[in-house]
C-alpha positions as CSV (number, residue, x, y, z in Angstrom):
1,M,108.0,59.0,94.3
2,L,110.2,60.5,91.7
3,A,111.8,59.5,88.3
4,K,115.1,59.0,90.4
5,D,113.4,56.7,92.4
6,I,112.4,54.0,89.8
7,M,114.6,54.8,86.7
8,T,116.7,52.4,85.1
9,R,120.2,53.9,85.5
10,E,122.2,52.0,82.8
11,V,120.7,52.7,79.5
12,T,121.5,51.2,76.3
13,T,121.8,53.9,73.7
14,V,122.2,54.0,69.9
15,K,123.6,56.4,67.3
16,P,121.6,58.0,64.6
17,D,123.7,56.7,61.7
18,L,123.2,52.8,63.1
19,S,121.3,50.8,60.5
20,M,117.8,49.2,60.9
21,D,119.3,45.8,61.1
22,E,121.9,46.8,63.7
23,L,119.1,48.4,65.7
24,A,117.1,45.4,65.7
25,K,120.1,43.0,66.8
26,T,120.9,45.7,69.5
27,F,117.3,45.4,70.7
28,A,117.4,41.7,70.8
29,R,120.8,41.4,72.4
30,H,119.8,43.8,75.2
31,H,116.1,42.5,75.6
32,I,114.9,45.9,75.1
33,S,112.1,47.4,72.9
34,G,113.4,51.1,72.6
35,A,116.3,53.3,73.2
36,P,117.4,57.0,73.4
37,V,119.5,58.2,70.4
38,V,122.7,60.1,71.2
39,D,124.7,62.0,69.0
40,E,128.6,62.0,68.9
41,K,128.9,64.4,72.1
42,G,126.5,62.1,74.0
43,K,123.6,64.4,73.6
44,V,120.1,62.9,73.5
45,T,118.2,63.7,70.2
46,G,115.5,61.4,70.0
47,V,114.2,58.0,71.1
48,V,113.7,55.1,68.7
49,S,111.4,52.0,69.4
50,D,110.4,48.6,68.1
51,G,107.1,50.4,66.9
52,D,109.4,52.8,64.9
53,I,111.1,49.9,63.1
54,L,107.7,48.4,62.2
55,S,105.6,51.6,61.4
56,K,108.3,53.9,59.6
57,K,110.3,53.6,56.4
58,G,114.1,54.2,56.6
59,E,117.4,52.6,56.8
60,R,119.0,54.5,59.6
61,V,117.9,55.4,63.3
62,S,117.9,59.1,62.2
63,S,114.8,58.5,59.9
64,L,113.1,56.0,62.4
65,M,113.5,57.8,65.8
66,S,110.7,60.0,67.5
67,K,111.3,63.7,67.6
68,P,111.1,66.1,69.4
69,L,112.6,64.7,72.4
70,I,110.3,64.4,75.3
71,F,112.3,63.9,78.5
72,V,112.0,64.4,82.2
73,T,114.2,65.5,84.9
74,E,115.1,63.1,88.1
75,D,112.9,65.2,90.4
76,V,109.5,64.7,88.2
77,P,106.8,62.8,90.3
78,V,106.1,59.2,88.7
79,E,102.3,60.4,88.2
80,K,103.4,63.2,85.9
81,I,105.5,60.8,83.9
82,A,102.7,58.4,83.5
83,D,100.4,61.4,82.3
84,L,103.1,62.4,80.0
85,M,103.4,58.9,78.6
86,M,99.7,58.7,78.0
87,A,99.2,62.2,76.6
88,N,102.0,61.5,74.1
89,K,101.4,57.7,73.4
90,I,105.0,56.7,74.3
91,K,106.3,54.0,76.5
92,R,109.5,55.5,77.6
93,V,111.0,58.5,78.8
94,P,114.7,59.5,79.0
95,V,115.9,61.1,82.3
96,L,118.2,64.2,81.9
97,S,120.4,66.2,84.1
98,G,121.1,69.2,82.2
99,E,122.0,67.5,78.8
100,K,123.5,64.3,80.4
101,L,121.4,61.2,80.2
102,V,121.0,59.8,83.5
103,G,118.3,57.2,83.3
104,I,115.0,56.2,81.4
105,V,111.7,55.3,82.9
106,S,109.5,52.9,81.0
107,R,105.9,51.7,81.7
108,A,107.7,48.6,83.1
109,D,109.6,50.6,85.8
110,I,106.2,52.2,86.8
111,I,104.4,48.7,87.0
112,R,107.5,47.2,88.9
113,A,107.3,50.2,91.6
114,I,103.5,49.4,92.0
115,A,104.1,45.8,92.5
116,M,106.7,46.5,95.1
117,G,104.1,48.3,96.9
118,K,105.2,51.8,96.3
119,H,102.6,54.3,96.7
120,I,101.9,56.0,93.2
121,A,98.8,58.2,93.1
122,M,97.8,57.4,89.4
123,H,95.7,59.8,87.6
124,T,95.8,57.8,84.4
125,P,93.8,54.2,84.6
126,M,96.6,51.4,84.8
127,Y,95.2,49.6,81.9
128,D,96.0,52.7,79.7
129,L,99.5,52.3,80.4
């Protein structure tokens, strides 16, 4: 199973100049806990999460977001994505085709695939996700 098989394709993104208050409102409105940060040309420059809001100081997304960008392409196996998440202590990974954002894989997407009976050969214990 590959990233393209489980990724969420309609991704809520945020701009680097968005205020922390507006970021929190965006997360609440869309029922999400993180989002890719895109510049004015649509290039993904980072990811920001609820954990960043709680643990970092700053008034704009640009000062809160995680950098450097960790991403995958559509053809990366889900097992490798899980390993990447564990190794980097992250909960979501943008999926890019070239520089274009085409989706995002979160821990919830992986768990959903397992719950649907999809075969995923996990190298990482499930309780670590």
